C-alpha positions as CSV (number, residue, x, y, z in Angstrom):
1,M,119.3,83.7,252.4
2,K,117.0,85.9,254.2
3,E,113.3,85.4,254.3
4,Y,111.8,87.8,251.9
5,Y,107.9,89.1,251.7
6,T,106.3,90.0,248.7
7,T,103.5,92.4,248.4
8,I,101.1,93.2,245.2
9,G,98.6,95.7,244.6
10,L,96.5,95.5,241.2
11,E,95.7,98.3,238.6
12,I,92.8,97.0,236.3
13,H,91.6,99.0,233.4
14,A,88.6,97.8,231.5
15,E,86.9,99.1,228.6
16,L,82.9,99.9,229.1
17,K,80.3,98.3,226.7
18,T,78.5,101.2,225.3
19,K,77.4,102.7,222.3
20,T,79.5,105.6,222.3
21,K,82.7,107.0,223.9
22,M,83.3,108.8,227.4
23,F,82.5,112.2,226.3
24,C,81.4,112.5,222.6
25,N,79.2,110.3,220.4
26,S,82.1,109.2,218.6
27,K,81.2,105.1,218.1
28,N,82.7,102.7,220.7
29,D,83.8,99.9,218.3
30,P,86.8,97.8,219.9
31,D,86.5,95.6,216.3
32,E,87.1,98.3,213.8
33,K,90.1,97.5,211.9
34,Q,90.5,100.9,209.9
35,P,92.3,103.3,211.8
36,N,90.8,106.9,213.0
37,V,87.4,106.6,211.7
38,N,85.9,106.6,215.3
39,V,86.8,110.2,216.0
40,C,85.4,113.6,216.4
41,P,86.7,117.2,217.2
42,I,85.6,116.3,220.8
43,C,87.4,113.2,221.5
44,M,90.4,114.9,219.5
45,G,90.4,117.9,221.8
46,H,90.0,120.4,219.3
47,P,89.6,123.9,220.7
48,G,85.8,125.1,221.6
49,T,84.5,121.6,222.0
50,L,82.1,120.6,224.8
51,P,82.6,117.2,226.4
52,V,79.2,115.5,227.8
53,I,79.2,112.7,230.1
54,N,78.5,109.2,229.1
55,K,75.5,108.3,231.4
56,E,75.3,104.4,230.6
57,A,79.3,104.3,231.2
58,V,78.7,106.0,235.1
59,K,75.8,103.5,235.7
60,H,78.3,100.5,234.8
61,V,80.8,101.5,237.3
62,L,78.4,102.0,239.9
63,K,76.9,98.6,239.6
64,M,80.5,97.4,239.7
65,G,80.4,99.1,242.9
66,V,77.1,97.4,244.1
67,A,78.4,94.0,243.3
68,L,81.9,94.7,245.0
69,N,79.9,95.7,248.0
70,G,81.9,99.1,247.7
71,Q,80.7,102.8,248.9
72,L,78.9,104.6,246.2
73,A,79.7,108.3,245.8
74,D,77.2,111.0,246.2
75,F,79.5,113.6,245.3
76,T,81.9,113.1,242.3
77,E,83.6,114.9,239.5
78,F,86.3,114.5,236.4
79,D,89.8,116.1,236.9
80,R,91.9,116.4,233.9
81,K,95.3,114.7,234.3
82,N,98.1,116.3,232.4
83,Y,100.8,114.5,230.7
84,F,101.9,114.3,227.3
85,Y,102.1,111.2,225.1
86,P,101.4,111.0,221.2
87,D,98.2,109.0,221.6
88,I,96.7,111.5,223.7
89,P,95.1,113.9,221.4
90,K,94.2,116.2,224.4
91,S,97.4,116.5,226.0
92,Y,95.7,115.6,229.2
93,Q,93.2,112.6,230.2
94,L,89.9,113.1,231.8
95,S,90.0,111.1,234.9
96,Q,88.8,111.0,238.7
97,Y,91.2,112.0,241.3
98,K,89.5,112.8,245.0
99,Y,86.1,111.9,244.4
100,P,86.1,108.5,242.6
101,L,82.6,107.0,241.9
102,V,83.1,103.7,244.1
103,S,85.6,103.7,247.1
104,G,86.1,100.1,249.1
105,G,84.7,96.9,248.5
106,E,85.9,93.3,248.2
107,L,86.4,90.9,245.4
108,H,87.6,87.1,246.1
109,G,88.9,88.1,249.6
110,I,90.7,91.2,247.7
111,K,90.1,94.5,249.2
112,I,89.2,97.2,246.8
113,T,90.9,100.8,247.1
114,R,88.7,102.8,244.7
115,V,86.9,102.2,241.7
116,H,86.8,105.2,239.0
117,L,86.2,106.1,235.5
118,E,88.0,107.6,233.1
119,E,88.6,108.1,229.5
120,D,91.1,105.5,227.4
121,T,94.2,106.7,225.2
122,G,94.6,105.7,221.5
123,T,96.9,103.1,220.3
124,S,100.4,103.5,218.7
125,Q,102.0,101.5,215.9
126,H,105.8,101.6,216.2
127,E,107.2,100.7,212.5
128,G,111.1,101.4,212.1
129,D,112.1,104.8,212.9
130,H,108.3,106.2,213.0
131,S,105.6,105.8,214.9
132,L,101.6,105.6,213.6
133,V,98.7,106.7,216.4
134,N,95.2,105.2,215.9
135,Y,92.7,107.4,217.7
136,N,89.8,105.1,217.6
137,R,90.1,103.9,221.1
138,A,90.9,107.5,222.3
139,G,88.1,108.8,224.5
140,V,86.2,105.1,224.9
141,P,84.8,104.8,228.8
142,L,87.8,103.1,230.7
143,M,86.9,101.7,234.4
144,E,89.9,101.5,236.9
145,L,89.9,99.6,239.6
146,V,92.7,99.5,242.3
147,T,93.3,97.1,245.1
148,E,94.9,97.6,248.4
149,P,98.4,96.0,248.6
150,V,97.2,93.1,250.0
151,I,97.8,90.3,247.5
152,H,101.3,88.2,248.2
153,T,101.3,85.7,245.3
154,A,101.1,85.8,241.7
155,E,98.5,83.0,241.6
156,D,96.5,84.9,243.8
157,A,96.9,88.0,241.7
158,V,95.9,86.0,238.3
159,N,92.9,84.5,240.0
160,F,91.6,88.2,241.3
161,A,91.9,89.4,237.7
162,K,90.0,86.2,236.3
163,E,87.2,86.9,238.6
164,L,86.9,90.8,237.9
165,Q,87.0,89.8,234.4
166,L,84.3,87.5,234.9
167,L,82.2,89.8,236.9
168,L,82.4,92.5,234.3
169,R,80.8,90.1,231.4
170,Y,78.2,89.2,234.0
171,I,76.9,92.5,234.5
172,G,77.0,93.6,231.0
173,A,79.4,96.4,232.1
174,G,82.8,94.8,229.5
175,E,83.9,92.2,227.2
176,A,87.1,92.4,229.2
177,N,89.1,90.4,226.2
178,M,92.6,90.8,227.1
179,E,94.1,90.1,223.8
180,K,92.2,93.2,222.3
181,G,93.5,95.3,224.8
182,E,89.9,95.8,226.3
183,M,91.5,94.6,229.9
184,R,94.7,95.4,230.9
185,V,96.7,95.0,234.4
186,E,99.0,96.6,236.2
187,A,101.2,95.1,238.7
188,N,102.8,97.2,241.9
189,I,105.2,94.7,243.6
190,S,107.4,95.2,246.5
191,V,109.8,92.9,248.0
192,S,110.8,93.4,251.7
193,D,112.8,91.3,254.3
194,D,110.6,92.9,256.9
195,P,107.0,91.7,256.9
196,K,105.6,95.0,258.6
197,K,107.6,97.0,256.0
198,F,106.8,97.7,251.9
199,G,109.8,97.4,250.0
200,T,110.4,100.1,247.0
201,K,107.8,99.4,244.7
202,V,107.9,99.2,240.8
203,E,104.9,98.9,238.6
204,V,104.8,96.8,235.6
205,K,102.5,98.5,232.8
206,N,99.8,96.8,230.6
207,L,100.0,93.2,230.9
208,N,97.7,91.8,228.5
209,S,97.3,88.2,229.5
210,F,97.1,86.3,232.5
211,R,100.0,84.4,231.4
212,A,102.0,87.7,231.3
213,V,100.6,89.0,234.6
214,E,101.8,85.6,236.3
215,R,105.3,85.6,234.8
216,A,105.9,89.5,235.1
217,I,105.0,89.3,238.8
218,A,107.4,86.3,239.2
219,Y,110.3,87.8,237.6
220,E,109.8,91.1,239.3
221,V,110.2,89.3,242.7
222,E,113.1,87.0,241.8
223,R,114.7,90.6,240.2
224,H,114.1,92.3,243.8
225,T,115.2,89.3,245.8
226,E,118.5,88.8,244.0
227,A,119.4,92.7,244.0
228,L,118.3,92.8,248.0
229,E,120.7,90.0,248.7
230,K,123.6,91.9,246.7
231,G,122.8,94.6,249.0
232,E,122.1,96.8,245.5
233,K,119.3,99.5,246.0
234,I,115.6,99.1,244.1
235,V,114.8,101.9,241.7
236,Q,111.0,102.7,241.9
237,E,110.3,103.0,238.4
238,T,107.7,102.2,235.5
239,R,108.6,98.8,233.6
240,G,107.4,96.8,230.5
241,W,106.9,93.0,230.0
242,N,108.8,91.5,226.8
243,E,106.8,88.3,226.3
244,T,109.3,87.1,223.7
245,K,112.4,87.3,226.5
246,E,109.9,86.9,229.5
247,Q,111.6,89.8,230.9
248,T,110.6,93.4,232.4
249,Y,112.4,96.4,231.0
250,S,112.7,100.0,232.4
251,Q,110.6,102.5,230.7
252,R,110.6,105.4,232.9
253,T,111.1,106.7,236.8
254,K,107.5,106.7,238.5
255,E,105.4,109.8,238.6
256,D,103.8,110.8,241.7
257,S,100.5,112.2,241.4
258,H,101.5,115.9,242.0
259,D,103.4,115.5,238.6
260,Y,100.2,115.2,236.7
261,R,98.8,118.3,237.9
262,Y,95.1,117.6,238.6
263,F,92.2,119.8,238.7
264,P,88.6,119.8,238.2
265,D,87.3,120.0,234.3
266,P,86.0,123.4,233.8
267,D,83.7,121.8,231.2
268,L,81.8,119.1,232.9
269,P,79.3,119.4,235.6
270,K,79.3,117.8,239.1
271,L,77.7,115.1,239.7
272,Y,75.2,114.2,242.8
273,I,74.4,110.7,242.7
274,S,71.4,110.8,245.0
275,E,69.7,113.0,242.7
276,I,69.5,110.6,239.8
277,P,66.9,108.5,240.7
278,E,68.1,105.2,238.3
279,F,71.3,105.6,240.2
280,E,69.8,104.6,243.4
281,K,71.4,101.6,245.1
282,D,68.1,99.4,245.1
283,V,67.6,100.0,241.4
284,L,71.3,99.2,240.5
285,E,70.9,95.7,242.9
286,K,67.6,94.9,240.9
287,E,69.3,95.1,237.6
288,L,72.6,93.2,238.6
289,G,71.1,89.8,238.2
290,E,72.9,86.3,240.1
291,L,76.4,87.4,240.5
292,P,79.1,84.7,239.5
293,W,80.2,83.5,242.9
294,A,76.0,83.1,243.9
295,K,75.8,81.0,241.0
296,R,78.7,79.3,241.6
297,E,77.5,78.4,245.5
298,R,74.0,77.4,244.2
299,Y,74.8,75.0,241.9
300,K,77.5,73.2,244.2
301,K,74.8,73.3,247.3
302,E,71.7,72.5,245.1
303,F,72.7,70.1,242.4
304,E,76.1,68.8,244.0
305,L,78.0,69.2,240.8
306,R,81.8,68.3,240.4
307,D,83.8,71.7,240.8
308,E,84.9,71.1,237.3
309,D,81.3,71.2,235.7
310,V,80.7,74.2,238.1
311,E,83.5,76.5,236.4
312,I,82.1,75.3,232.9
313,Y,79.2,77.0,233.7
314,I,80.4,80.0,235.3
315,Q,83.1,80.6,233.3
316,S,81.0,80.4,230.0
317,P,77.7,81.6,230.7
318,E,76.4,80.8,227.3
319,W,76.7,77.0,228.7
320,G,75.4,77.8,232.2
321,H,72.1,78.9,230.2
322,Y,71.8,75.6,228.3
323,F,72.3,73.6,231.3
324,E,69.3,75.1,233.3
325,A,67.2,75.1,230.1
326,V,67.5,71.5,230.0
327,L,66.8,71.5,233.9
328,R,63.5,73.1,233.1
329,N,62.7,70.4,230.6
330,L,63.3,68.1,232.9
331,G,61.1,69.2,235.1
332,I,63.1,71.0,237.7
333,E,61.2,74.2,238.8
334,F,63.1,77.4,239.1
335,L,61.7,79.1,242.4
336,N,62.9,82.8,241.7
337,Q,64.4,85.4,239.3
338,F,67.7,83.7,239.9
339,G,66.7,80.2,238.9
340,N,67.2,79.1,242.7
341,S,65.6,75.8,242.7
342,I,64.5,72.6,244.6
343,P,65.1,69.5,242.4
344,K,63.1,67.2,242.8
345,D,65.6,64.5,241.4
346,R,69.2,65.9,241.8
347,Q,70.3,62.3,240.4
348,M,68.6,63.5,236.8
349,A,70.3,67.3,237.2
350,K,73.8,65.6,238.0
351,L,73.1,63.0,234.6
352,A,72.7,65.9,232.7
353,S,75.6,67.8,233.6
354,N,77.7,64.8,233.1
355,Y,76.4,64.3,229.5
356,I,76.6,68.4,229.0
357,S,80.5,68.6,230.6
358,S,81.8,65.4,229.3
359,D,79.9,63.8,226.1
360,L,78.3,67.1,224.6
361,L,81.3,69.7,225.1
362,G,83.6,66.8,223.8
363,L,81.7,66.6,220.3
364,V,82.0,70.7,220.1
365,K,85.6,70.8,220.9
366,K,86.0,68.2,218.0
367,E,84.0,69.2,215.8
368,P,82.5,73.0,216.5
369,E,81.2,73.5,213.2
370,F,78.1,71.3,213.8
371,W,77.1,73.3,216.9
372,Q,77.9,76.7,215.4
373,K,75.4,75.6,212.4
374,K,72.7,74.0,214.4
375,P,73.0,73.5,218.4
376,I,71.1,70.6,219.7
377,D,67.7,72.0,221.4
378,D,67.6,71.9,224.8
379,K,64.5,70.2,224.7
380,H,65.9,67.1,222.7
381,F,68.7,66.9,225.0
382,A,66.4,66.8,228.2
383,E,64.2,63.8,226.4
384,L,67.7,61.8,225.7
385,I,68.6,62.5,229.3
386,K,65.1,61.1,231.0
387,M,65.4,58.2,228.6
388,L,68.5,57.6,230.1
389,G,67.1,58.1,233.6
390,E,63.9,55.6,232.8
391,N,66.5,53.1,231.1
392,K,64.8,53.2,228.0
393,V,68.6,53.4,226.7
394,S,71.8,52.5,227.9
395,S,74.8,54.5,228.8
396,R,76.3,53.5,225.4
397,G,72.9,53.9,223.7
398,A,72.8,57.5,224.8
399,K,76.2,58.4,223.9
400,D,75.7,57.3,220.1
401,I,72.3,58.9,220.0
402,L,73.9,62.2,221.2
403,A,76.2,61.6,218.5
404,L,73.8,61.5,215.7
405,M,71.5,63.9,217.4
406,Y,74.9,66.6,217.2
407,K,75.9,65.9,213.3
408,E,72.1,65.1,211.9
409,G,69.9,66.7,214.3
410,G,66.3,64.7,215.0
411,E,64.7,63.6,218.2
412,P,66.4,60.7,220.3
413,A,63.2,58.5,220.8
414,K,62.9,58.4,217.1
415,I,66.8,57.9,216.4
416,A,66.4,55.3,219.0
417,Q,64.2,53.1,217.4
418,E,65.6,53.8,213.9
419,K,69.0,52.6,215.2
420,G,68.0,49.8,217.4
421,L,69.0,51.5,220.7
422,L,66.1,51.3,222.8
423,Q,67.4,49.3,225.9
424,K,65.4,45.5,225.7
425,S,63.9,44.9,229.3
426,D,61.6,42.0,227.9
427,E,62.8,38.9,229.6
428,G,61.3,36.6,227.2
429,E,63.0,37.9,224.3
430,L,66.4,38.3,226.5
431,K,65.9,34.4,228.0
432,T,67.1,33.0,225.0
433,I,70.2,35.0,224.7
434,I,71.1,34.2,227.9
435,E,70.9,30.5,227.8
436,K,73.2,30.9,224.6
437,I,75.9,32.6,226.7
438,I,75.8,30.2,229.7
439,A,76.1,27.6,227.2
440,D,79.1,29.1,225.4
441,N,80.7,30.1,228.6
442,P,80.9,26.8,231.0
443,K,84.0,27.5,232.7
444,V,82.7,31.2,233.7
445,V,79.4,29.8,234.9
446,A,81.4,27.1,236.8
447,D,83.9,29.9,238.8
448,Y,80.1,31.6,239.3
449,K,79.0,28.8,241.0
450,A,82.1,28.7,243.1
451,G,81.5,32.2,244.9
452,K,83.6,34.5,242.2
453,E,81.1,37.6,241.7
454,A,83.4,38.7,238.9
455,S,82.0,36.1,236.6
456,L,78.6,37.4,236.8
457,Q,79.9,41.1,235.8
458,F,81.9,38.9,232.7
459,L,78.2,37.2,231.6
460,I,76.6,40.5,231.5
461,G,78.9,42.2,229.5
462,Q,78.5,39.1,227.0
463,G,74.7,39.9,227.1
464,M,75.2,43.9,226.6
465,K,77.7,42.9,223.6
466,A,75.3,40.1,221.9
467,T,72.3,42.9,222.5
468,K,74.7,45.6,221.0
469,G,74.4,47.5,224.4
470,S,70.6,47.6,224.1
471,A,69.5,45.5,226.5
472,N,69.1,46.5,230.5
473,P,72.1,45.8,232.2
474,E,69.8,45.3,235.4
475,V,67.5,43.2,234.0
476,L,70.4,40.7,232.5
477,K,71.8,40.8,236.1
478,N,68.5,39.4,237.4
479,L,68.2,36.8,234.7
480,F,71.3,35.6,235.1
481,K,71.0,35.0,238.8
482,S,67.8,33.5,238.6
483,T,69.1,31.2,235.6
484,L,72.2,30.0,237.4
485,G,70.4,29.7,240.9
């Protein structure tokens, strides 16, 4: 079998978070359940109506361009992309063809061709021998990002899409929930036996989950490879993805750009970006805040956190905010607007992260209703970590206190006092317990005196058991050693 080379380019559409649609005042509400209520004569394409450009949508795309280190356009315009489909009420789509808002850039090591702005279509619902159309989504601001054909595996394609989703959320441009259709991926796939040449390109449309992206690309690569092995010709076409069968299927032959008869929309003004002060690059940069890859690097470098902990805070910004709030309460100062810090005690930061990522998130996952009702105050969580770091409570005691705080609320110090979970460090109080353990375990004592260090750990364990985890293990260790000589 010959060696084959896969080349993938992605086109990703993401609905933008704005109050109104792209060219009218109809509400942009992805959660609206009743069909055809967020519509008006403009987005329905009635004769004589005049569209107006949504300024916030343009700003979102320009901020995306800055984040991607792309080239922001000075001049741009909107074009009519002409084609008929029932979910396009105007029989054309307002988009950008020759002059996109952003050119070039890079994300996750993948080079970007362009990022432009257009309006979304409606949605079709097929029922037996007829179809229903909901135009609530028609006219919603839609960002389209096109990559260079430089991706070679399904895994890399999925990782790129995940990173883009994260970026959209971080800069406030959109939620990009794929299950709601707020972000859709289209994959252009070609397979060739010559690494210097592309094979025939096939586009798989409207992939609405990361799993679908990975499976669809893998299916197409296998289909192309098998066809080439048999000497069959690959047809350039658009294909859909059948989730149930986990197969692609032919939809239509692939159109070229001239098929759409692009021309500048006569009702919309040309835009000169440099003439709009709030669209200046330095203004947009200040509004971006800390980007996900910068935060990822900061957490690894400054706090030396585990990779899996870092990803929790990056993928779920609300947990990142909680972690940083806890750090502030631990006295770890943040030196600038992005939260960059020099921890006085990196170990305390790591300790806090361990208890958030393992213990607290474990409780939330098991019984989410308590967190939804009343989350643990970050100040109280920090107090618990301080008590643990100062050996006022043991690790076991801290876990018990945390479980009580989660379900019942309250302050950690008070809970520890009431439940007898404060760690005992008083040597006089522990001496009696130690003497009894030594008397009850003569063989273990003999083994220790014979040089078996593991026997000491057993005795310490018995001491922790006798004090219900409230003894300071380091104090116990020193007392056993001094008593046994």
